[in-house]
mmCIF file of the N, C-alpha and C atoms, coordinates in Angstrom:
data_MODEL
# 
_entry.id   MODEL 
# 
loop_
_atom_site.group_PDB 
_atom_site.id 
_atom_site.type_symbol 
_atom_site.label_atom_id 
_atom_site.label_alt_id 
_atom_site.label_comp_id 
_atom_site.label_asym_id 
_atom_site.label_entity_id 
_atom_site.label_seq_id 
_atom_site.pdbx_PDB_ins_code 
_atom_site.Cartn_x 
_atom_site.Cartn_y 
_atom_site.Cartn_z 
_atom_site.occupancy 
_atom_site.B_iso_or_equiv 
_atom_site.pdbx_formal_charge 
_atom_site.auth_seq_id 
_atom_site.auth_comp_id 
_atom_site.auth_asym_id 
_atom_site.auth_atom_id 
_atom_site.pdbx_PDB_model_num 
ATOM 1   N N  . MET A 1 1  ? 9.304   123.284 -54.782 1.00 0.00 ? 1  MET A N  1 
ATOM 2   C CA . MET A 1 1  ? 8.002   123.633 -55.154 1.00 0.00 ? 1  MET A CA 1 
ATOM 3   C C  . MET A 1 1  ? 7.743   125.130 -54.578 1.00 0.00 ? 1  MET A C  1 
ATOM 4   N N  . LEU A 1 2  ? 7.291   125.841 -55.435 1.00 0.00 ? 2  LEU A N  1 
ATOM 5   C CA . LEU A 1 2  ? 6.745   127.249 -55.142 1.00 0.00 ? 2  LEU A CA 1 
ATOM 6   C C  . LEU A 1 2  ? 5.342   127.235 -54.758 1.00 0.00 ? 2  LEU A C  1 
ATOM 7   N N  . ILE A 1 3  ? 5.052   127.820 -53.638 1.00 0.00 ? 3  ILE A N  1 
ATOM 8   C CA . ILE A 1 3  ? 3.672   127.863 -53.078 1.00 0.00 ? 3  ILE A CA 1 
ATOM 9   C C  . ILE A 1 3  ? 3.244   129.277 -52.811 1.00 0.00 ? 3  ILE A C  1 
ATOM 10  N N  . ILE A 1 4  ? 1.998   129.703 -53.262 1.00 0.00 ? 4  ILE A N  1 
ATOM 11  C CA . ILE A 1 4  ? 1.570   131.044 -52.922 1.00 0.00 ? 4  ILE A CA 1 
ATOM 12  C C  . ILE A 1 4  ? 1.107   131.024 -51.389 1.00 0.00 ? 4  ILE A C  1 
ATOM 13  N N  . ASP A 1 5  ? 1.827   131.788 -50.555 1.00 0.00 ? 5  ASP A N  1 
ATOM 14  C CA . ASP A 1 5  ? 1.404   131.996 -49.260 1.00 0.00 ? 5  ASP A CA 1 
ATOM 15  C C  . ASP A 1 5  ? 0.393   132.902 -48.876 1.00 0.00 ? 5  ASP A C  1 
ATOM 16  N N  . ARG A 1 6  ? 0.549   134.169 -49.535 1.00 0.00 ? 6  ARG A N  1 
ATOM 17  C CA . ARG A 1 6  ? -0.349  135.339 -49.314 1.00 0.00 ? 6  ARG A CA 1 
ATOM 18  C C  . ARG A 1 6  ? -0.469  136.256 -50.524 1.00 0.00 ? 6  ARG A C  1 
ATOM 19  N N  . ILE A 1 7  ? -1.607  136.729 -50.862 1.00 0.00 ? 7  ILE A N  1 
ATOM 20  C CA . ILE A 1 7  ? -1.647  137.664 -51.806 1.00 0.00 ? 7  ILE A CA 1 
ATOM 21  C C  . ILE A 1 7  ? -2.378  138.935 -51.330 1.00 0.00 ? 7  ILE A C  1 
ATOM 22  N N  . SER A 1 8  ? -1.690  139.994 -51.476 1.00 0.00 ? 8  SER A N  1 
ATOM 23  C CA . SER A 1 8  ? -2.228  141.324 -50.975 1.00 0.00 ? 8  SER A CA 1 
ATOM 24  C C  . SER A 1 8  ? -2.557  142.184 -52.220 1.00 0.00 ? 8  SER A C  1 
ATOM 25  N N  . GLU A 1 9  ? -2.952  143.459 -51.959 1.00 0.00 ? 9  GLU A N  1 
ATOM 26  C CA . GLU A 1 9  ? -3.200  144.321 -53.058 1.00 0.00 ? 9  GLU A CA 1 
ATOM 27  C C  . GLU A 1 9  ? -2.065  144.528 -54.045 1.00 0.00 ? 9  GLU A C  1 
ATOM 28  N N  . ASN A 1 10 ? -0.895  144.690 -53.601 1.00 0.00 ? 10 ASN A N  1 
ATOM 29  C CA . ASN A 1 10 ? 0.222   144.879 -54.562 1.00 0.00 ? 10 ASN A CA 1 
ATOM 30  C C  . ASN A 1 10 ? 1.326   143.848 -54.498 1.00 0.00 ? 10 ASN A C  1 
ATOM 31  N N  . THR A 1 11 ? 1.286   143.046 -53.516 1.00 0.00 ? 11 THR A N  1 
ATOM 32  C CA . THR A 1 11 ? 2.440   142.040 -53.469 1.00 0.00 ? 11 THR A CA 1 
ATOM 33  C C  . THR A 1 11 ? 1.846   140.652 -53.228 1.00 0.00 ? 11 THR A C  1 
ATOM 34  N N  . VAL A 1 12 ? 2.784   139.662 -53.428 1.00 0.00 ? 12 VAL A N  1 
ATOM 35  C CA . VAL A 1 12 ? 2.470   138.191 -53.231 1.00 0.00 ? 12 VAL A CA 1 
ATOM 36  C C  . VAL A 1 12 ? 3.703   137.624 -52.539 1.00 0.00 ? 12 VAL A C  1 
ATOM 37  N N  . VAL A 1 13 ? 3.318   136.952 -51.511 1.00 0.00 ? 13 VAL A N  1 
ATOM 38  C CA . VAL A 1 13 ? 4.445   136.162 -50.784 1.00 0.00 ? 13 VAL A CA 1 
ATOM 39  C C  . VAL A 1 13 ? 4.472   134.644 -51.349 1.00 0.00 ? 13 VAL A C  1 
ATOM 40  N N  . ILE A 1 14 ? 5.605   134.234 -51.692 1.00 0.00 ? 14 ILE A N  1 
ATOM 41  C CA . ILE A 1 14 ? 5.788   132.955 -52.151 1.00 0.00 ? 14 ILE A CA 1 
ATOM 42  C C  . ILE A 1 14 ? 6.823   132.165 -51.333 1.00 0.00 ? 14 ILE A C  1 
ATOM 43  N N  . GLU A 1 15 ? 6.508   130.971 -50.974 1.00 0.00 ? 15 GLU A N  1 
ATOM 44  C CA . GLU A 1 15 ? 7.312   130.023 -50.125 1.00 0.00 ? 15 GLU A CA 1 
ATOM 45  C C  . GLU A 1 15 ? 7.981   129.095 -51.191 1.00 0.00 ? 15 GLU A C  1 
ATOM 46  N N  . ASP A 1 16 ? 9.279   128.824 -50.900 1.00 0.00 ? 16 ASP A N  1 
ATOM 47  C CA . ASP A 1 16 ? 10.050  127.882 -51.575 1.00 0.00 ? 16 ASP A CA 1 
ATOM 48  C C  . ASP A 1 16 ? 10.906  127.019 -50.505 1.00 0.00 ? 16 ASP A C  1 
ATOM 49  N N  . GLY A 1 17 ? 10.096  125.946 -49.810 1.00 0.00 ? 17 GLY A N  1 
ATOM 50  C CA . GLY A 1 17 ? 10.663  125.459 -48.764 1.00 0.00 ? 17 GLY A CA 1 
ATOM 51  C C  . GLY A 1 17 ? 10.807  126.280 -47.543 1.00 0.00 ? 17 GLY A C  1 
ATOM 52  N N  . ASP A 1 18 ? 11.966  126.496 -47.016 1.00 0.00 ? 18 ASP A N  1 
ATOM 53  C CA . ASP A 1 18 ? 11.969  127.322 -45.957 1.00 0.00 ? 18 ASP A CA 1 
ATOM 54  C C  . ASP A 1 18 ? 12.144  128.768 -46.149 1.00 0.00 ? 18 ASP A C  1 
ATOM 55  N N  . THR A 1 19 ? 12.204  129.096 -47.453 1.00 0.00 ? 19 THR A N  1 
ATOM 56  C CA . THR A 1 19 ? 12.460  130.554 -47.825 1.00 0.00 ? 19 THR A CA 1 
ATOM 57  C C  . THR A 1 19 ? 11.269  131.186 -48.283 1.00 0.00 ? 19 THR A C  1 
ATOM 58  N N  . ARG A 1 20 ? 10.957  132.511 -47.957 1.00 0.00 ? 20 ARG A N  1 
ATOM 59  C CA . ARG A 1 20 ? 9.821   133.227 -48.479 1.00 0.00 ? 20 ARG A CA 1 
ATOM 60  C C  . ARG A 1 20 ? 10.325  134.474 -49.098 1.00 0.00 ? 20 ARG A C  1 
ATOM 61  N N  . PHE A 1 21 ? 9.812   134.862 -50.157 1.00 0.00 ? 21 PHE A N  1 
ATOM 62  C CA . PHE A 1 21 ? 10.105  136.029 -50.951 1.00 0.00 ? 21 PHE A CA 1 
ATOM 63  C C  . PHE A 1 21 ? 8.866   136.756 -51.441 1.00 0.00 ? 21 PHE A C  1 
ATOM 64  N N  . GLU A 1 22 ? 8.905   138.027 -51.777 1.00 0.00 ? 22 GLU A N  1 
ATOM 65  C CA . GLU A 1 22 ? 7.800   138.909 -52.258 1.00 0.00 ? 22 GLU A CA 1 
ATOM 66  C C  . GLU A 1 22 ? 8.092   139.098 -53.652 1.00 0.00 ? 22 GLU A C  1 
ATOM 67  N N  . VAL A 1 23 ? 6.861   139.158 -54.508 1.00 0.00 ? 23 VAL A N  1 
ATOM 68  C CA . VAL A 1 23 ? 6.946   139.699 -55.809 1.00 0.00 ? 23 VAL A CA 1 
ATOM 69  C C  . VAL A 1 23 ? 5.792   140.557 -56.099 1.00 0.00 ? 23 VAL A C  1 
ATOM 70  N N  . SER A 1 24 ? 5.782   141.274 -57.091 1.00 0.00 ? 24 SER A N  1 
ATOM 71  C CA . SER A 1 24 ? 4.695   142.256 -57.407 1.00 0.00 ? 24 SER A CA 1 
ATOM 72  C C  . SER A 1 24 ? 3.534   141.321 -57.898 1.00 0.00 ? 24 SER A C  1 
ATOM 73  N N  . ARG A 1 25 ? 2.331   141.810 -57.412 1.00 0.00 ? 25 ARG A N  1 
ATOM 74  C CA . ARG A 1 25 ? 1.182   140.984 -57.913 1.00 0.00 ? 25 ARG A CA 1 
ATOM 75  C C  . ARG A 1 25 ? 1.082   141.025 -59.445 1.00 0.00 ? 25 ARG A C  1 
ATOM 76  N N  . SER A 1 26 ? 1.636   142.049 -60.155 1.00 0.00 ? 26 SER A N  1 
ATOM 77  C CA . SER A 1 26 ? 1.551   142.102 -61.530 1.00 0.00 ? 26 SER A CA 1 
ATOM 78  C C  . SER A 1 26 ? 2.320   140.902 -62.157 1.00 0.00 ? 26 SER A C  1 
ATOM 79  N N  . GLU A 1 27 ? 3.141   140.085 -61.390 1.00 0.00 ? 27 GLU A N  1 
ATOM 80  C CA . GLU A 1 27 ? 3.912   139.001 -62.040 1.00 0.00 ? 27 GLU A CA 1 
ATOM 81  C C  . GLU A 1 27 ? 3.116   137.703 -61.753 1.00 0.00 ? 27 GLU A C  1 
ATOM 82  N N  . LEU A 1 28 ? 1.860   137.742 -61.296 1.00 0.00 ? 28 LEU A N  1 
ATOM 83  C CA . LEU A 1 28 ? 0.983   136.657 -61.019 1.00 0.00 ? 28 LEU A CA 1 
ATOM 84  C C  . LEU A 1 28 ? -0.122  136.548 -62.014 1.00 0.00 ? 28 LEU A C  1 
ATOM 85  N N  . ALA A 1 29 ? -0.245  135.371 -62.517 1.00 0.00 ? 29 ALA A N  1 
ATOM 86  C CA . ALA A 1 29 ? -1.258  135.079 -63.462 1.00 0.00 ? 29 ALA A CA 1 
ATOM 87  C C  . ALA A 1 29 ? -2.608  135.206 -62.754 1.00 0.00 ? 29 ALA A C  1 
ATOM 88  N N  . PRO A 1 30 ? -3.623  135.706 -63.427 1.00 0.00 ? 30 PRO A N  1 
ATOM 89  C CA . PRO A 1 30 ? -4.933  136.039 -62.788 1.00 0.00 ? 30 PRO A CA 1 
ATOM 90  C C  . PRO A 1 30 ? -5.690  134.858 -62.020 1.00 0.00 ? 30 PRO A C  1 
ATOM 91  N N  . ASP A 1 31 ? -5.452  133.571 -62.559 1.00 0.00 ? 31 ASP A N  1 
ATOM 92  C CA . ASP A 1 31 ? -6.149  132.620 -61.858 1.00 0.00 ? 31 ASP A CA 1 
ATOM 93  C C  . ASP A 1 31 ? -5.551  131.799 -60.816 1.00 0.00 ? 31 ASP A C  1 
ATOM 94  N N  . VAL A 1 32 ? -4.442  132.449 -60.293 1.00 0.00 ? 32 VAL A N  1 
ATOM 95  C CA . VAL A 1 32 ? -3.604  131.843 -59.221 1.00 0.00 ? 32 VAL A CA 1 
ATOM 96  C C  . VAL A 1 32 ? -4.254  132.360 -57.814 1.00 0.00 ? 32 VAL A C  1 
ATOM 97  N N  . ARG A 1 33 ? -4.324  131.471 -56.855 1.00 0.00 ? 33 ARG A N  1 
ATOM 98  C CA . ARG A 1 33 ? -4.833  131.682 -55.578 1.00 0.00 ? 33 ARG A CA 1 
ATOM 99  C C  . ARG A 1 33 ? -3.929  131.330 -54.498 1.00 0.00 ? 33 ARG A C  1 
ATOM 100 N N  . GLU A 1 34 ? -4.208  131.638 -53.262 1.00 0.00 ? 34 GLU A N  1 
ATOM 101 C CA . GLU A 1 34 ? -3.414  131.423 -52.051 1.00 0.00 ? 34 GLU A CA 1 
ATOM 102 C C  . GLU A 1 34 ? -3.361  129.785 -52.066 1.00 0.00 ? 34 GLU A C  1 
ATOM 103 N N  . GLY A 1 35 ? -2.257  129.290 -51.657 1.00 0.00 ? 35 GLY A N  1 
ATOM 104 C CA . GLY A 1 35 ? -2.161  127.730 -51.616 1.00 0.00 ? 35 GLY A CA 1 
ATOM 105 C C  . GLY A 1 35 ? -1.778  127.009 -52.912 1.00 0.00 ? 35 GLY A C  1 
ATOM 106 N N  . ASP A 1 36 ? -1.961  127.758 -53.931 1.00 0.00 ? 36 ASP A N  1 
ATOM 107 C CA . ASP A 1 36 ? -1.620  127.037 -55.248 1.00 0.00 ? 36 ASP A CA 1 
ATOM 108 C C  . ASP A 1 36 ? -0.012  126.990 -55.383 1.00 0.00 ? 36 ASP A C  1 
ATOM 109 N N  . ALA A 1 37 ? 0.186   125.782 -56.056 1.00 0.00 ? 37 ALA A N  1 
ATOM 110 C CA . ALA A 1 37 ? 1.775   125.666 -56.389 1.00 0.00 ? 37 ALA A CA 1 
ATOM 111 C C  . ALA A 1 37 ? 1.867   126.392 -57.839 1.00 0.00 ? 37 ALA A C  1 
ATOM 112 N N  . VAL A 1 38 ? 2.939   127.057 -58.013 1.00 0.00 ? 38 VAL A N  1 
ATOM 113 C CA . VAL A 1 38 ? 3.255   127.837 -59.243 1.00 0.00 ? 38 VAL A CA 1 
ATOM 114 C C  . VAL A 1 38 ? 4.475   127.614 -59.847 1.00 0.00 ? 38 VAL A C  1 
ATOM 115 N N  . LEU A 1 39 ? 4.588   127.886 -61.063 1.00 0.00 ? 39 LEU A N  1 
ATOM 116 C CA . LEU A 1 39 ? 5.852   127.848 -61.960 1.00 0.00 ? 39 LEU A CA 1 
ATOM 117 C C  . LEU A 1 39 ? 6.156   129.249 -62.459 1.00 0.00 ? 39 LEU A C  1 
ATOM 118 N N  . PHE A 1 40 ? 7.410   129.563 -62.494 1.00 0.00 ? 40 PHE A N  1 
ATOM 119 C CA . PHE A 1 40 ? 7.794   130.935 -63.075 1.00 0.00 ? 40 PHE A CA 1 
ATOM 120 C C  . PHE A 1 40 ? 8.200   130.643 -64.507 1.00 0.00 ? 40 PHE A C  1 
ATOM 121 N N  . GLU A 1 41 ? 7.320   131.186 -65.421 1.00 0.00 ? 41 GLU A N  1 
ATOM 122 C CA . GLU A 1 41 ? 7.428   131.109 -66.911 1.00 0.00 ? 41 GLU A CA 1 
ATOM 123 C C  . GLU A 1 41 ? 7.232   132.323 -67.609 1.00 0.00 ? 41 GLU A C  1 
ATOM 124 N N  . ASN A 1 42 ? 8.211   132.748 -68.326 1.00 0.00 ? 42 ASN A N  1 
ATOM 125 C CA . ASN A 1 42 ? 8.192   133.970 -69.187 1.00 0.00 ? 42 ASN A CA 1 
ATOM 126 C C  . ASN A 1 42 ? 7.784   135.199 -68.389 1.00 0.00 ? 42 ASN A C  1 
ATOM 127 N N  . GLY A 1 43 ? 8.398   135.306 -67.105 1.00 0.00 ? 43 GLY A N  1 
ATOM 128 C CA . GLY A 1 43 ? 8.342   136.494 -66.261 1.00 0.00 ? 43 GLY A CA 1 
ATOM 129 C C  . GLY A 1 43 ? 6.937   136.447 -65.481 1.00 0.00 ? 43 GLY A C  1 
ATOM 130 N N  . VAL A 1 44 ? 6.270   135.353 -65.550 1.00 0.00 ? 44 VAL A N  1 
ATOM 131 C CA . VAL A 1 44 ? 4.868   135.229 -64.811 1.00 0.00 ? 44 VAL A CA 1 
ATOM 132 C C  . VAL A 1 44 ? 4.808   134.006 -63.937 1.00 0.00 ? 44 VAL A C  1 
ATOM 133 N N  . TYR A 1 45 ? 4.254   134.162 -62.762 1.00 0.00 ? 45 TYR A N  1 
ATOM 134 C CA . TYR A 1 45 ? 4.021   132.949 -61.915 1.00 0.00 ? 45 TYR A CA 1 
ATOM 135 C C  . TYR A 1 45 ? 2.748   132.309 -62.395 1.00 0.00 ? 45 TYR A C  1 
ATOM 136 N N  . ARG A 1 46 ? 2.697   131.138 -62.960 1.00 0.00 ? 46 ARG A N  1 
ATOM 137 C CA . ARG A 1 46 ? 1.535   130.508 -63.483 1.00 0.00 ? 46 ARG A CA 1 
ATOM 138 C C  . ARG A 1 46 ? 1.206   129.289 -62.583 1.00 0.00 ? 46 ARG A C  1 
ATOM 139 N N  . LYS A 1 47 ? -0.154  129.132 -62.393 1.00 0.00 ? 47 LYS A N  1 
ATOM 140 C CA . LYS A 1 47 ? -0.538  127.843 -61.627 1.00 0.00 ? 47 LYS A CA 1 
ATOM 141 C C  . LYS A 1 47 ? -0.018  126.617 -62.207 1.00 0.00 ? 47 LYS A C  1 
ATOM 142 N N  . ASP A 1 48 ? 0.527   125.820 -61.292 1.00 0.00 ? 48 ASP A N  1 
ATOM 143 C CA . ASP A 1 48 ? 0.891   124.400 -61.706 1.00 0.00 ? 48 ASP A CA 1 
ATOM 144 C C  . ASP A 1 48 ? -0.168  123.456 -61.315 1.00 0.00 ? 48 ASP A C  1 
ATOM 145 N N  . THR A 1 49 ? -1.126  123.361 -62.259 1.00 0.00 ? 49 THR A N  1 
ATOM 146 C CA . THR A 1 49 ? -2.493  122.615 -61.900 1.00 0.00 ? 49 THR A CA 1 
ATOM 147 C C  . THR A 1 49 ? -2.207  121.287 -61.299 1.00 0.00 ? 49 THR A C  1 
ATOM 148 N N  . ASP A 1 50 ? -1.290  120.483 -61.861 1.00 0.00 ? 50 ASP A N  1 
ATOM 149 C CA . ASP A 1 50 ? -1.095  119.057 -61.378 1.00 0.00 ? 50 ASP A CA 1 
ATOM 150 C C  . ASP A 1 50 ? -0.508  119.015 -59.903 1.00 0.00 ? 50 ASP A C  1 
ATOM 151 N N  . ALA A 1 51 ? 0.473   119.932 -59.628 1.00 0.00 ? 51 ALA A N  1 
ATOM 152 C CA . ALA A 1 51 ? 1.119   119.954 -58.405 1.00 0.00 ? 51 ALA A CA 1 
ATOM 153 C C  . ALA A 1 51 ? 0.180   120.579 -57.423 1.00 0.00 ? 51 ALA A C  1 
ATOM 154 N N  . THR A 1 52 ? -0.603  121.587 -57.809 1.00 0.00 ? 52 THR A N  1 
ATOM 155 C CA . THR A 1 52 ? -1.768  122.119 -56.828 1.00 0.00 ? 52 THR A CA 1 
ATOM 156 C C  . THR A 1 52 ? -2.596  120.959 -56.448 1.00 0.00 ? 52 THR A C  1 
ATOM 157 N N  . GLU A 1 53 ? -3.262  120.255 -57.365 1.00 0.00 ? 53 GLU A N  1 
ATOM 158 C CA . GLU A 1 53 ? -4.103  119.201 -57.114 1.00 0.00 ? 53 GLU A CA 1 
ATOM 159 C C  . GLU A 1 53 ? -3.485  118.074 -56.289 1.00 0.00 ? 53 GLU A C  1 
ATOM 160 N N  . LYS A 1 54 ? -2.360  117.678 -56.504 1.00 0.00 ? 54 LYS A N  1 
ATOM 161 C CA . LYS A 1 54 ? -1.600  116.561 -55.721 1.00 0.00 ? 54 LYS A CA 1 
ATOM 162 C C  . LYS A 1 54 ? -1.448  117.117 -54.316 1.00 0.00 ? 54 LYS A C  1 
ATOM 163 N N  . ARG A 1 55 ? -1.056  118.371 -54.134 1.00 0.00 ? 55 ARG A N  1 
ATOM 164 C CA . ARG A 1 55 ? -0.963  118.975 -52.879 1.00 0.00 ? 55 ARG A CA 1 
ATOM 165 C C  . ARG A 1 55 ? -2.128  118.968 -51.991 1.00 0.00 ? 55 ARG A C  1 
ATOM 166 N N  . ARG A 1 56 ? -3.313  119.390 -52.710 1.00 0.00 ? 56 ARG A N  1 
ATOM 167 C CA . ARG A 1 56 ? -4.600  119.465 -52.146 1.00 0.00 ? 56 ARG A CA 1 
ATOM 168 C C  . ARG A 1 56 ? -5.029  118.156 -51.635 1.00 0.00 ? 56 ARG A C  1 
ATOM 169 N N  . GLN A 1 57 ? -4.880  117.071 -52.467 1.00 0.00 ? 57 GLN A N  1 
ATOM 170 C CA . GLN A 1 57 ? -5.246  115.616 -52.064 1.00 0.00 ? 57 GLN A CA 1 
ATOM 171 C C  . GLN A 1 57 ? -4.456  115.205 -50.900 1.00 0.00 ? 57 GLN A C  1 
ATOM 172 N N  . GLU A 1 58 ? -3.184  115.467 -50.885 1.00 0.00 ? 58 GLU A N  1 
ATOM 173 C CA . GLU A 1 58 ? -2.341  114.945 -49.820 1.00 0.00 ? 58 GLU A CA 1 
ATOM 174 C C  . GLU A 1 58 ? -2.781  115.763 -48.454 1.00 0.00 ? 58 GLU A C  1 
ATOM 175 N N  . ILE A 1 59 ? -3.162  117.118 -48.540 1.00 0.00 ? 59 ILE A N  1 
ATOM 176 C CA . ILE A 1 59 ? -3.586  117.794 -47.270 1.00 0.00 ? 59 ILE A CA 1 
ATOM 177 C C  . ILE A 1 59 ? -5.007  117.128 -46.894 1.00 0.00 ? 59 ILE A C  1 
ATOM 178 N N  . ILE A 1 60 ? -5.894  116.823 -47.782 1.00 0.00 ? 60 ILE A N  1 
ATOM 179 C CA . ILE A 1 60 ? -7.047  116.123 -47.472 1.00 0.00 ? 60 ILE A CA 1 
ATOM 180 C C  . ILE A 1 60 ? -6.870  114.872 -46.777 1.00 0.00 ? 60 ILE A C  1 
ATOM 181 N N  . ARG A 1 61 ? -5.867  114.036 -47.425 1.00 0.00 ? 61 ARG A N  1 
ATOM 182 C CA . ARG A 1 61 ? -5.568  112.785 -46.809 1.00 0.00 ? 61 ARG A CA 1 
ATOM 183 C C  . ARG A 1 61 ? -4.989  112.774 -45.376 1.00 0.00 ? 61 ARG A C  1 
ATOM 184 N N  . LEU A 1 62 ? -4.154  113.859 -45.134 1.00 0.00 ? 62 LEU A N  1 
ATOM 185 C CA . LEU A 1 62 ? -3.653  114.154 -43.808 1.00 0.00 ? 62 LEU A CA 1 
ATOM 186 C C  . LEU A 1 62 ? -4.826  114.476 -42.896 1.00 0.00 ? 62 LEU A C  1 
ATOM 187 N N  . GLN A 1 63 ? -5.675  115.308 -43.220 1.00 0.00 ? 63 GLN A N  1 
ATOM 188 C CA . GLN A 1 63 ? -6.791  115.778 -42.430 1.00 0.00 ? 63 GLN A CA 1 
ATOM 189 C C  . GLN A 1 63 ? -7.713  114.523 -42.094 1.00 0.00 ? 63 GLN A C  1 
ATOM 190 N N  . ASP A 1 64 ? -7.964  113.713 -43.012 1.00 0.00 ? 64 ASP A N  1 
ATOM 191 C CA . ASP A 1 64 ? -8.755  112.607 -42.805 1.00 0.00 ? 64 ASP A CA 1 
ATOM 192 C C  . ASP A 1 64 ? -8.155  111.527 -41.872 1.00 0.00 ? 64 ASP A C  1 
ATOM 193 N N  . SER A 1 65 ? -6.914  111.508 -41.910 1.00 0.00 ? 65 SER A N  1 
ATOM 194 C CA . SER A 1 65 ? -6.130  110.441 -40.979 1.00 0.00 ? 65 SER A CA 1 
ATOM 195 C C  . SER A 1 65 ? -6.245  110.984 -39.554 1.00 0.00 ? 65 SER A C  1 
ATOM 196 N N  . LEU A 1 66 ? -6.538  112.202 -39.272 1.00 0.00 ? 66 LEU A N  1 
ATOM 197 C CA . LEU A 1 66 ? -6.583  112.639 -37.879 1.00 0.00 ? 66 LEU A CA 1 
ATOM 198 C C  . LEU A 1 66 ? -7.778  112.182 -37.280 1.00 0.00 ? 66 LEU A C  1 
ATOM 199 N N  . TRP A 1 67 ? -8.871  111.748 -38.049 1.00 0.00 ? 67 TRP A N  1 
ATOM 200 C CA . TRP A 1 67 ? -10.085 111.397 -37.611 1.00 0.00 ? 67 TRP A CA 1 
ATOM 201 C C  . TRP A 1 67 ? -10.236 109.876 -37.597 1.00 0.00 ? 67 TRP A C  1 
ATOM 202 N N  . GLU A 1 68 ? -9.197  109.130 -37.981 1.00 0.00 ? 68 GLU A N  1 
ATOM 203 C CA . GLU A 1 68 ? -9.462  107.647 -38.000 1.00 0.00 ? 68 GLU A CA 1 
ATOM 204 C C  . GLU A 1 68 ? -9.086  107.084 -36.647 1.00 0.00 ? 68 GLU A C  1 
# 
């Protein structure tokens, strides 16, 4: 799963498991934010809405389990 780690003015850092790589910000769809899961389609990294939501729900579940 590709995850957006950081977005700067000109570059984007993407994580793929233990690997990180940089791409130009111009390769990123405008609605993508840090922490989103993305898919690479037609030369553009687009938000994977389903994977992003599942990931966020899992993070919330893990955070909530810390307080139980």
